[in-house]
C-alpha positions in Angstrom: -18.3 -12.0 -22.4 -14.6 -12.4 -20.9 -12.1 -10.0 -22.1 -9.1 -11.6 -23.8 -6.0 -10.9 -22.2 -3.2 -9.8 -24.3 -1.0 -6.8 -25.8 -3.4 -4.0 -27.1 -2.8 -2.5 -30.6 -1.3 0.7 -28.9 1.3 -1.5 -26.9 2.3 -3.2 -30.1 2.9 0.1 -32.2 4.5 1.7 -29.3 7.1 -1.4 -29.0 7.4 -1.2 -33.1 8.1 2.4 -33.0 10.9 2.1 -30.4 12.5 -0.9 -32.2 12.3 1.1 -35.7 14.0 4.3 -33.9 16.7 2.3 -32.3 17.3 0.4 -35.7 17.4 3.9 -37.4 20.0 5.2 -35.2 22.0 2.0 -35.5 21.9 2.1 -39.3 22.5 5.8 -39.8 25.8 5.5 -37.4 27.0 2.8 -40.1 25.9 4.4 -43.4 29.0 6.6 -44.8 28.2 10.1 -45.6 25.6 10.6 -43.0 26.7 13.6 -41.0 27.6 13.2 -37.3 25.5 16.1 -36.3 22.1 14.2 -37.4 23.0 10.9 -35.3 24.2 12.9 -32.2 21.0 15.0 -32.4 18.9 11.6 -32.7 20.7 10.0 -29.8 20.3 13.2 -27.4 16.6 13.4 -28.3 15.9 9.9 -27.6 17.6 10.2 -24.0 15.8 13.4 -23.0 12.5 11.7 -24.5 13.0 9.2 -22.0 13.7 11.4 -19.1 10.4 13.3 -20.2 8.4 10.1 -20.4 9.6 9.1 -16.8 8.9 12.7 -15.5 5.2 12.4 -17.1 4.8 8.8 -15.3 5.8 10.3 -11.9 4.5 13.7 -11.8 1.6 13.4 -14.2 0.2 10.0 -13.2 1.0 9.6 -9.7 1.1 13.2 -8.6 4.5 13.2 -7.0 6.7 15.8 -7.4 10.5 14.9 -7.7 13.8 16.5 -9.3 15.6 13.3 -8.7 15.3 12.4 -12.5 18.4 14.0 -13.2 20.4 12.1 -10.7 19.0 8.6 -12.0 19.7 10.0 -15.4 23.4 10.5 -14.4 23.9 7.3 -12.8 22.6 5.2 -15.8 24.4 7.2 -18.6 27.6 7.0 -16.7 27.2 3.3 -16.2 26.3 2.6 -19.8 29.2 4.6 -21.2 31.6 3.0 -18.6 31.4 -0.5 -19.9 30.9 0.3 -23.7 33.4 2.8 -24.4 36.1 1.9 -26.8 39.2 0.8 -25.2 41.3 2.9 -27.4 40.1 6.1 -26.0 39.2 4.6 -22.4 42.3 6.2 -20.7 41.7 9.7 -21.9 38.0 9.4 -20.8 38.4 7.8 -17.7 41.8 8.5 -16.8 41.1 8.4 -12.9 39.4 4.7 -13.1 41.3 3.4 -16.0 42.7 0.7 -14.0 39.6 -0.6 -12.9 37.9 -0.3 -16.4 40.2 -2.3 -18.5 37.7 -3.9 -20.7 34.6 -2.8 -23.2 31.7 -5.2 -23.1 30.5 -4.3 -26.4 34.1 -5.0 -28.1 34.3 -8.3 -26.1 31.0 -9.5 -27.4 31.8 -8.1 -31.2 35.2 -10.2 -31.0 33.3 -13.3 -29.9 29.9 -12.9 -32.0 30.8 -10.5 -34.6 30.5 -6.8 -35.2 26.6 -6.6 -35.5 25.7 -9.2 -33.2 28.0 -8.0 -30.5 26.9 -4.6 -30.8 23.4 -5.3 -30.5 24.0 -7.6 -27.6 26.5 -5.4 -26.0 24.2 -2.3 -25.9 21.2 -4.6 -24.7 23.2 -5.8 -21.7 24.6 -2.5 -21.0 21.2 -0.9 -20.6 19.9 -3.6 -18.5 22.7 -3.4 -16.1 22.5 0.2 -16.1 18.7 0.1 -15.4 19.3 -2.5 -12.6 21.8 -0.3 -10.9 19.4 2.6 -11.1 16.6 0.6 -9.4 18.7 -0.5 -7.0 19.8 2.8 -5.7 16.0 3.8 -5.7 15.2 0.8 -3.8 18.0 1.7 -1.1 16.3 5.0 -0.3 14.5 5.1 2.9 11.1 5.9 3.1 10.6 9.1 5.1 7.4 9.3 7.5 5.2 12.4 6.7 5.9 15.7 8.4 2.3 16.4 9.7 -1.0 15.0 8.7 0.1 11.9 6.8 -0.8 11.9 2.8 -4.4 13.1 1.5 -6.1 10.8 -0.5 -8.7 11.3 -3.4 -11.6 10.7 -1.1 -12.6 13.6 0.8 -12.2 13.6 4.6 -9.7 10.6 4.3 -6.1 10.3 5.2 -3.4 7.6 4.6 -1.7 6.9 7.9 1.7 5.5 7.9 2.1 2.2 9.9 4.8 -0.4 10.1 2.0 -3.2 9.3 1.4 -1.1 6.2 -0.2 2.1 5.1 -3.8 2.4 5.9 -6.6 4.8 4.7 -8.9 6.3 7.7 -10.9 9.4 8.3 -8.8 12.3 8.9 -8.8 13.6 12.2 -10.3 10.5 13.7 -9.4 9.1 17.3 -8.3 5.7 17.8 -7.8 3.4 20.6 -6.1 0.1 20.5 -7.5 -2.4 23.4 -6.7 -6.4 23.4 -5.0 -6.4 20.2 -8.0 -4.4 18.2 -8.1 -1.0 16.9 -11.2 1.0 17.7 -12.5 4.3 16.0 -14.3 7.0 17.6 -17.9 6.8 16.2 -18.9 10.4 17.5 -21.7 8.9 19.6 -22.1 10.0 23.2 -23.6 7.6 25.2 -26.1 9.2 27.7 -27.3 6.0 29.6 -26.5 5.9 33.1 -23.1 3.7 33.9 -22.3 2.0 36.7 -19.4 -0.7 37.5 -15.5 -0.6 37.6 -13.5 0.6 34.7 -12.2 -2.1 32.3 -8.7 0.0 31.7 -7.0 2.9 31.3 -5.3 4.7 28.2 -1.5 4.7 29.3 0.3 5.6 26.0 -0.3 7.8 23.2 1.0 8.2 19.6 1.0 11.0 17.0 -2.3 12.2 15.6 -1.1 11.1 12.3 -0.2 7.4 13.4 -2.3 4.4 14.6 -1.9 3.0 17.8 0.1 -0.1 17.8 0.1 -1.3 21.4 -2.6 -2.0 23.9 -4.0 0.7 26.0 -2.6 3.2 23.5 -4.4 6.0 21.6 -3.5 8.9 19.1 -5.3 11.6 21.5 -3.5 11.2 24.9 -3.5 9.4 28.0 -5.2 9.0 31.3 -8.6 8.2 29.7 -10.5 5.2 31.2 -12.7 2.9 29.3 -15.3 0.2 29.7 -16.0 -2.9 27.3 -19.3 -2.0 26.0 -20.2 -5.0 23.7 -18.6 -7.4 21.3 -17.4 -4.9 19.0 -17.5 -1.6 21.1 -15.9 0.4 24.0 -16.7 3.5 25.8 -14.0 6.0 26.7 -14.5 8.5 29.1 -13.2 12.0 27.5 -14.1 15.3 29.2 -16.9 13.8 31.2 -18.6 12.0 28.1 -19.0 8.5 27.4 -17.7 8.3 23.9 -18.3 5.4 22.0 -15.6 3.7 20.0 -16.1 0.7 17.6 -13.9 -1.8 15.9 -14.2 -2.6 12.3 -17.1 -4.9 11.5 -16.1 -7.3 8.3 -18.2 -7.5 5.5 -20.1 -10.5 4.1 -22.9 -11.3 1.3 -26.1 -13.1 2.2 -26.7 -14.0 -1.5 -23.4 -15.9 -1.7 -23.7 -17.9 1.7 -27.3 -18.7 0.9 -26.2 -20.0 -2.1 -23.5 -22.0 -0.3 -25.8 -23.2 2.2 -28.2 -24.4 -0.6 -25.7 -26.5 -2.4 -24.3 -27.8 1.1 -28.0 -28.8 2.1 -28.4 -30.6 -1.4 -25.4 -32.6 -0.8 -26.5 -33.4 2.7 -29.9 -32.5 3.9 -29.0 -33.2 7.7 -25.9 -31.1 7.7 -27.9 -28.2 9.3 -31.5 -27.0 10.3 -32.9 -23.9 9.0 -35.4 -21.6 10.7 -37.3 -19.3 8.6 -40.5 -18.6 10.8 -41.6 -18.1 14.3 -39.0 -15.6 15.4 -39.1 -13.3 18.4 -37.5 -10.0 16.8 -40.1 -8.8 14.3 -39.1 -5.3 14.0 -40.2 -3.8 17.4 -36.5 -2.6 17.8 -34.4 -1.6 14.8 -30.8 -2.9 14.4 -28.7 0.0 13.1 -25.4 -0.9 14.6 -23.7 -4.3 15.3 -24.1 -4.3 19.0 -28.2 -3.8 18.8 -27.9 -6.7 16.0 -26.1 -8.9 18.6 -28.6 -8.3 21.3 -31.3 -9.2 19.2 -29.4 -12.6 18.1 -29.0 -13.3 21.9 -32.8 -12.8 22.2 -33.3 -15.6 19.6 -30.7 -17.9 21.0 -30.4 -17.3 24.6 -27.9 -20.3 25.3 -25.5 -19.1 22.6 -22.2 -17.0 23.0 -21.7 -14.6 20.1 -18.2 -15.5 18.4 -18.4 -12.7 15.9 -20.5 -10.5 13.3 -20.3 -9.3 9.9 -22.4 -7.1 7.6 -23.7 -7.3 4.4 -24.1 -3.6 2.9 -25.9 -4.5 -0.3 -28.8 -6.6 1.5 -28.8 -4.5 4.8 -28.3 -7.6 6.8 -26.2 -8.4 9.9 -24.7 -12.0 10.3 -24.3 -12.8 14.0 -22.2 -15.9 14.4 -23.0 -17.8 17.8 -21.4 -20.8 19.4 -22.1 -23.0 22.2 -21.2 -26.4 23.7 -20.8 -28.6 20.8 -23.1 -26.3 18.7 -23.2 -23.1 16.7 -25.6 -21.0 14.6 -25.6 -18.0 12.4 -28.8 -15.5 12.8 -29.5 -13.1 9.9 -31.0 -9.9 11.0 -31.8 -7.0 8.8 -31.2 -3.2 10.0 -35.1 -3.0 10.7 -34.7 -5.7 13.6 -36.5 -8.5 11.7 -34.7 -11.9 12.0 -34.8 -13.5 8.3 -33.0 -16.7 9.0 -31.4 -18.7 11.7 -29.0 -21.6 10.6 -28.3 -24.2 13.3 -25.2 -26.7 13.0 -23.3 -24.6 10.6 -20.6 -26.8 10.7 -17.9 -26.0 7.6 -20.6 -24.0 6.0 -20.9 -19.9 5.7 -17.0 -19.5 6.7 -17.6 -21.0 9.9 -16.0 -24.3 11.5 -17.9 -26.1 14.0 -17.2 -24.8 17.7 -15.5 -27.6 19.8 -17.2 -29.2 22.6 
């Protein structure tokens, strides 16, 4: 059942309580015989309660420790008072700013709308202006970078890395390399197979360990390391004589959703694609625990295609390998056991892939 959207009972009661407190303070201030001490205590209690709520929100809910509430409270209170204080005593209170503050917003509205309506509207507008001023001051504060290590998250072994393109959560202490615009992460795997051929590049720039490389041939662990392109999603970097496998992120997908979309497309146009569900070469002799192995198996099934990209369905344990050729394309679904489940040929405008141009 879809949950209805709207204000909860707790929210409604909170708003009603705040309105009742404001109305009570408003009426007590105008009832003859009410001690001024009572109204003063009520006003200060309301102000300090608001400060306590803000500290609870910042310290209790977000976990951020700050002593800046007093400063923002000062700015808001001063701004509110400066535009509401009676003109009769303004010169004695703001003697240094009296030439600039020659009007009272509340008095101006009282003269135009009457005492009650002018007071309520004047207080509301003053609170709004004071709040906007405080938020403007907060927004002008520059975000300071972390001193070291980034910000720890609630997830063990993870750290939030500050980046110009947006903060990102990555493994704490992980090594990163950016090559051809793609960010590669150290998988911890050491490649022991014999290597040959020339190197494809060298890391010539570096950033701090708590930063993500933003330029090509840049890392967060030093310079002078050479690398070779090991596959569509992987590179091997030579570090202290070891071939260390780095891999860029493989996007996620959903076999169930895309199979359903394919079924609807085929129902509308049976000639839109050709589906192969048997007679495969890959039947589990070699498992496909990683994307590069899955790509090699997909090439075995479709030799005259080039791999365009890949994705992984963690729920179904399935790799989706998208391949293109001259005027044609195909999608191979291979599970992590190395068994081909389905190949869809001619997947124009289906499964999220456009047809490759000839």
